[in-house]
C-alpha positions in Angstrom: 114.7 85.9 94.7 118.1 84.1 94.8 119.2 85.9 91.6 119.0 89.3 93.3 121.8 90.9 95.3 120.4 91.8 98.7 120.0 95.6 99.3 120.0 96.6 102.9 118.6 100.0 103.7 119.1 101.7 107.0 115.9 101.6 109.1 114.8 105.2 108.5 115.2 104.7 104.7 113.4 101.3 104.8 110.5 102.6 106.9 110.2 105.8 104.8 110.1 103.7 101.6 107.4 101.3 102.7 105.4 104.1 104.2 105.6 106.2 101.0 104.5 103.2 98.9 101.7 102.2 101.2 100.5 105.8 101.4 100.5 106.1 97.6 98.3 103.0 97.6 95.9 104.5 100.1 95.7 107.7 98.0 94.8 105.6 94.9 92.2 103.6 96.7 88.5 104.1 96.1 87.7 105.8 99.5 86.7 109.4 99.2 88.2 110.8 102.4 91.3 109.3 104.0 92.4 112.3 106.2 90.7 113.7 109.3 91.8 116.6 111.4 91.8 116.1 115.2 91.1 118.7 117.8 94.7 119.7 117.9 94.8 120.3 114.2 96.8 117.1 113.4 96.1 115.2 110.2 95.4 111.5 110.7 94.1 108.7 108.6 90.4 107.9 109.0 89.9 104.5 110.7 89.2 102.9 107.3 92.3 104.4 105.7 94.5 103.4 108.7 93.3 99.8 108.2 94.1 100.0 104.5 97.5 101.5 105.2 98.4 98.7 107.6 97.3 96.1 105.1 99.3 97.8 102.3 102.4 98.0 104.5 102.3 94.2 104.7 102.0 93.9 100.9 104.8 96.3 100.3 107.1 94.7 102.8 106.4 91.3 101.2 107.3 92.7 97.7 110.4 94.4 98.9 111.6 91.3 100.7 111.0 89.2 97.6 113.1 91.6 95.6 116.0 91.6 97.9 115.3 94.9 99.7 115.7 94.5 103.4 115.7 96.5 106.6 119.4 96.7 107.5 118.7 96.9 111.3 
């Protein structure tokens, strides 16, 4: 990691990046349905997909950090 110049993203960019990457991982997972529609018509992850997303966020943040990409907050 020390060979990389650190890249600091502003918080909205950093959060958007890790969310997009974690969401892509959920989409490629083996679960059949990862969206549910609530009574108000909002799309939400199923409980299983939300758990996967949370896990993938941790993996993505670890990878970003190890490659010099940080939250600039």
